[in-house]
N, C-alpha and C positions, 0 to 999 in steps of 0.2 A: 914966405910967410903966408899971404891969400891962397896958394896953391894946397898950401897944408893945413887950413879952414873945414874946407869939407870934410876930410879926410879926419881930421879930429874930430869933430864932429861926429860924424858917421859913427868912428869907434866909440866914442864918449856914450851916446845913444844907446847902440847895440849891447855895451856891457854894461849899460845903466839897467837896461830893461829886462835882463838874466838875469839879473842878480835881484831886483825889486821882483821878478816873480819866484824866486828862489825866496824871499823873505816871506812874500806873501803867504806860499804854500806853507813854508816852514810856521808863520805863525796861525796857522789852520790847524796844524797839526797837534799844538801847542796843547798838554792836560792829561788826565787820566782817562783812560778808555780800557772798557772793563770787556773781556773774554768772552763773546757769547757763542759762536759757532765755530764748527772747523770741519770743513769739508775735505775728504780725503780724496787719493788718486782715483778712488773708483766712484766719486762722487754721493758716496755715503755721507749725510750730514751727523756730528757725532756730539753737537748740541755743548760745545764746553766739558763734554765728561773724559774726552782723551785727547792728548796722554796726560793729562792731567790727572789727579784722583777724584774719582766723583764725589760732587760736591763740592771742588775748592773753586775759588775765586782767584781767577787769574788776570792780573791788572797790568797795564802797559803806560808807565809815565812818561813822557817827553816834557822836555825843558829845556830849552835852545837847540842846539845840536846833541843833548844827552839825553838817555832813555834807559829808565829801569824796568824792569819784568819782574812782579810779585807774584806768588804763588801762594795765598790765604794769607798775605803780609808779608811774607819771609821773602826778602830778594834773592831771585835766583839767575839776574841776568843784569849786565851794566853794560852800558857801552857807550859808542857815538853815531848818531845817524849822519849819513848823507844822501840828500834826495835827488832828484831830476825831476822837477815836474813839466819840464819843455818837453822829454821824449813821448812817444808815443809804443808802449804803454808807457807809464812814469815809472822812472827808478827809484828801488830803495836800498840802499847800502846799510848794514848794521855792522859795523867794527865792535867784535865781540870782546870786551875786557875783562867780562868776569862770567862764568856761568860755563854753562856746555857750550862747547866750541871755541871757548878762551884762545883769543890768539886768531881767529880765523875773519873772514868777512864772510857774512851771510848776506846771498846775491838774493834780489827779489821785486817784483812790481808792485803798485798799489795801486786803490780807486778810494778817493776821498768825495762821498757826498753827505753836505749836510753836518750831522754826528753820526754817521757809519763809513768806519775804515774798513777795508780789503784789503789783504795783503800775500798774496803769493807765493812762496817762498820755497827758493833750491835748499839741499842739505847745507850746513855749514861747511864751508872749504869748497863745494862745489864751482866749479868754473864755468857751467853753464845758468844763467839766468833763466825764469821762467819768459816765456815772449807772450802770456797772458793769464788770465784767472782759471787756469787748468792745473791741478794738482793740488798740492797741500795749500788751501786758502783760510786764514784766521780771519774771522769778521770780528771787529770790536766797534762796542757803542762808547760813545763818549759819555764820560760822568760827571768830570767837572773841567773848567777852565785851569791852567797851567800854578804850577806852585813850584818854587826848586824840591827835586830829587832827593829825598831825605832816604837813608837808609837805617 
């Protein structure tokens, strides 16, 4: 048993630190995020006007591991979020349950700084995750802390 103690300690310490890093990062993502900008593959800034209708407000609501996407208040996407805050770049997987790409997983990478969230996404179902913030980059600003997502 004495020989096993260091191994058990190491195992629990590593597992615990990974889980707590996940929990800490997930806690930082909680809340309502407003889409403020989209950068296209060519680097053009779309200022939240496309692919949505001009003037629409698009939000991402994260509560726990669940998310909702709203376009002018209407729920247009829903699912579960899985992150890997330890990888470089940080990984973001959206398991799409409702909306465009339902039944698929959207692979992405993300950056989180204070109240700004940037997500670079691959098309739904694409097997290749972006390797950095090059491609379709959605920029969000935090609007308010989390509550339970409501439809």
